[in-house]
N, C-alpha and C positions, 0 to 999 in steps of 0.2 A: 446573548453573551457574545460580545465582541472584544477580543483582546488585541494587543499590538506588541510587536517587537520593538526594541529600543531603536532610536535613531541611528546609533552606531551599527546595529545589526543590519538595518536596511541599507545603510551606506556601504557596508561590506558586500552585500548582494549586488548592488548596482555597480560597484567597482569590478566585481568578477564578470558581470555581464558585459560591461564595456571593454574589459580586457579581451574577452572572447571576440567582440566586434573588431577590435584592432588586429588581433591575430588573423582573422579571416578577411580582413579588408572590407568590412561591412559598414555602411552608413547608418545602420540601425537594425533593430529586430522587430518583427511582427509576430506577436505571441498569441496563440489561439487556445481557448479552453472551453469545455462544456461540462455539464453536470456529471455525466458518467455514473460511476458507482458512488452514490451519495457524495457527489461533488469532487471526487479525487481526480477527475480529468481536468480540473482547474489548477492542478498543482503548479504548473509553470507560470501562469498568470498570477496566481495567489502569492508565489514566492517573491514577486517584485511589487505587488500592489496591496497585499493583505485583504483583497476582496475575494470572497469565496461564494460565487454565485450559484444559483439553482438552474441556470439556463446556459447561455453562451456569451463569450466575451472576446474582444480583441484588444491587445495592448500595443500601441505604437511607441517603441522605446528607441529614441535616437542616440547615436553615439555622442553627438555634441551636447554637452551638459547645458549649454545655453538655450537649447530647444526643449520645451516642456513635453514630457511624456503625456500621452492621451489614452484613456481607457474608454472603449466603446462597449456599453452594456447591452445585452441581448433584448431585454424587455424594458419598456419605458418606465414601468412602475418599480423597477429594481434600482433606478438611478438614485433616488434619495438615500436609500440605505448604503449604496456603494460610496456615496460622498461622505457618509458618516464613518465608515470603517477604513477608508483608504486616504492616503496623503497624496495620491496622484493628482496633480494640479488641474487636469482637464478630464472630466468624467461626463460623458453624454450618452444618450441613447444612440445605438448604431443604426436604427432604422430596420426596415424589412429586407434591405439589401446592404448588409454591413460593409461589403467590399467597397461600395460607393463612398461611405463615410470614411473608411480607411484611406482610400485613394485621395479623397479631398484633403485629408490631413497631411498625407505625404506630399501632395502638390503644394499645399500652403507653406510648408517648411522647407521646400526645395529638395525633397527626396524622391521626386517622381522618376528619376533615372539613376542608374548605378546599381550596386550590389546591396541587397538587403537580406537578412537572415530570417527564414521562416522557422518558428518554433511551434511544433504541433503538440499533440497530447502525449504520445508515447512512441518512441522510435522502435522499440522491441516489437510492438504489435503493428507497426506501420500505420499509425493513426495520426493524420494531420488535419489541416483545415479542410472544410468540405470542398468537393470538386466544383460545385456551382460558384462558391465564393472565389476560389482560385481563378476560375475561368473569367469571371467578371473583372477581377483585379488586373489580370493580364490584358484584357481588352481595353480597359480604361487607361492603363499605364503600360503601353507596349515597350517602353524603353527601360522598364524596371528589370533587374536581373535577380530574381529570387533564388535563394539557396537554402536547402534544408539543413538546419543546424540543430535539430531536436536532440540528437544524441550528445553533441558537445554541450548543449545547455543543461541537459540532465546531469552530466558529470559535475557541473557546478554545485548541484544540490546533494550529491552523494555523501559528502562529509558534513555531518551535522555540527553546528555551532553549539556552544554551551547553552545558549538560550533555547535552541531547538530541542536539545536533549531534556531540558527542564519541562518543556511542553509535552514531550513524549512520555516522560514519567507521569505527568498528570493524566494523560490519556490511558496509560497502562493501569493506573489506579482505578479509573472508571471501569475499565475492562475487567479487572479483578473482581469488582463488586458484582458484576453480572454473574460470574461463576459462583461466587459465594451465595448469591440470591437463589440460583438454581439449586445449589446444595440444600438450602434451608427451606425452599418452597415447593420443589417438585414433589408430586405425590401420585400414586396410582389414581386413575379415573379422569385426569385432565387430558385435554386434546393437545396434540403436538403444537398446533399453531398458537395455543395459549402461552407457550413458553416465551414467545416474543414479548408479551406484556411483562413477564418477569424480568427478562433481560434488559429491555429498555427502561423499565421502571426503576431499575437499580441505580441508574446514573442520570437519568433525564432531569430529575428535580434538583440535582446538584450542579447542573451546567454542562454535563456531558452531552455529546451529540451521537446519534446512531450512525454506524458505518456498515458493519457486517454482522449478521446473525444467521449463520448457516448451521443447520442441525438435522439429524436423522435419528429416529428411535427405532428400536427393534428388540425382539426377545434375544437374550444372550444365547439361548440354546437353539435359536433358529435365525441366524444372521442372514440378512438379505441386501446388504449394501456396504460398500467400502469407504464411502466419503459422506461428509455432511451434505445435505441438500440445500439448494439456494432458496427453495420455497417449501415451507413446512406443510405437512399433510394434516388430515383430520384424524389421524390415528389416535386412539385412546391409550394412554400409558398404563402399563401393568407392572406389578412387582416382578423383578427379575429382568427388566429391560435394561438396555444400555442406550445412552444418548451420546452420539459423537458430535462434537461441536467445533466451530471456528467462529470466534467472536472478536470484533473490533469496535471499541468505543473511541470517540474522538474528543480532543480538546481543541476547538477552533481550527479544525482541519488536520491536525496532527493526531495520528491514530496509534493505539496499542494493538496488539494481536496476541490472543491466547488460544490454545487448543487443549481441551481436557475432555476425557470421557466421563460422563455422569452415570453412575450405576444406581438404579432405582430400587431402594429397599433391601438390597443384599450386596454382599461383596462380589467382586468379579469371579466368574468361574475359572477353572484352571486354564482353559484355552485363552480366555481374555486376559488373565493375569500374565500368561506367557508372552502374549503379544505386547502388553503394556511394558513388561520388563525389557523386552528387546528395544522398544521405542525409547525407554529411559536410558538404556545403555548407549544407544546411538546418539541421543541428545547430548549426554555428558561428554562423549568422545568428540562430537562435533564442536561443542562449546569450548573444549580445551584446544582444539585445532584452529579455531577461528581467532586469529590474532594478526597484527600488522605484519605484512610480508607473506602470510600464508596464501595459497592459491586454491582455486576451486578443486583442483586435483586432490589437495590435502583433505578437503572436506569430504569428498566422495570416498576417499580411502577410510576416513574415520567412521563413515556411516556403513561400511561394508558388513558390519554385524547383521544388518537387516537381511542381506542376501545370504549370509552364512546360515541363517536360521530358516531359509526357504521362503522368505517373504519378498515381495516387490514393493514399489511405491507407485502412487498414482499422481498425486499433486506434486508441486515443486518440493525439492528437498530443502532449499533455502531461497529466499529472495530479499532484496533490499526493500526498505519500507520507510514509512514516515507519514507522507500524505498520499502517495501512490506507490504502485509496484515499480521497482527499478532494479538495475544491476547492483550487485551480482545476483544472478539467477541460475540455479541448477535445476533442470527439469527431470522428468522421469527417465530420460535417456541414460541417466547415470546407472540404471540397473544393469546395463550391458557390461559394466566393469565389476560386478559382484558375482561370487566372492572375489576379493582383490587378488590380482596376479601381477607381480612386478614386471613380468615379461610383456604385458599388454596394458600399460597404465592408461588412465583417462587423460584427455588433453589437459594441459596445465590451466588454461582458462584465466579468468581475471585474478588479479592480486588484490587481497583485502587490505584496507587502510584504516588506521586509527580514526575513530569517530563515525564510521559507517554504522547505520542502523540496519540490522539484519534480522529477519524472522527465521528462526531455526524450527523446522517442522517435520521431523521424521514421521512418516505416516505409513507404517507397515500394513500391507494388505495380503490376503491369501491370493495365490495365482488365479483362482476362479472368480475373484473380485466380489465374493459374497460377504467378506468380513474384513474390517479394517478399522483403525483408529488413528487419530492424530494427537501428538503430544508436543506442544511447542510454545514458544514465547518470543516476543520482540526483545532483541538484545542490542547492545552497543559493543563494537569492537574495541577492546582495550589491550594493553601490553600483556596482561595476564590471561587473556582469553575473552570469550564473549560474556558480557555481564547482562543477565536478565533484568529487564525493567519491571518484571511482574513479581508479586509477592506470594501468589498462590503456590503452595508446595507441589512438587512434581510427584504426586501420589494419586492413586485412584480416588475420585470424588464420589462418595456414597451419599445419596439423598435418602434421608430416613423419615421425612415428614409424612404424616398420615399412617 
């Protein structure tokens, strides 16, 4: 399944990228990506090329529109597919030392000296091009002046276009199918790792791609973990269990994200129902607060109900999303401002803008970290609040099969 954005959408992106080059007085951009978490580390390369590789890539993107961009693909057998999915005019194998191929291209088009912007994987996590590649490039082109512009480039992708939101809706629908499949197929006696087959089977045959399937099962009356695990265990499910989940399915790189607890064969116990209700209240208040002009402080205040009930959080409270994780991002340090006190407010932080895609994921946990759940959804910032792209109701999901 290879889809494409319209020519107008791709022209919009290249215009934004070249405007960044002009503002920073750059002759071009060198954009790096690798496979990361199911290819989301390719987000910056993908945004300009439509190529979503399973290995690593470099895009040489000149400011001068008369100079053709060039994409250097990490593995030689990936080149034919890259040429099918991307309209970049030059697509070649980058070789075993891709910095040499990049340097040769820069030299061939007269960009071997002067300022060039480096776009890495993720500014927030300090992930850029590999040290060995960077060192080789600097040795071959000593007059080049590289500048890290990863953060500025990421900002170009924060506001989603109408076409991007359409793709996100498709991804959210695939992701919803995974939750509904768990509801209908989970039963006592199956092993935890078998749930991955249910999750991916729900959307794979319809063109969806796997991105995230984190889960943890435990007895409701004997909780032993506050977050979904990244690797499922061999544990056998039993009636009275709860499965806490974080699931993302993708539509050609664009991903939904949903968080729902699945209760196996019985309704949630009072302790789990109380935690769920606090998460639901926090979600509703946050969704109402997230609108153009609101700040991270407003979101932290809205979620204070979590602290008021004696809970903390572990995972991020919100984060930008779409292809990868991006700003705005509020991490667990926000717990320091709960219960809310106007005399010591949280820092104002980033301002939210219309069209941002944001995952809202209040994840109350007990202070001993033995119990927790996540209740969340990918949303889009609108004038009336955050609109969920997911259709699964915000209610406990009870699996009654078997």
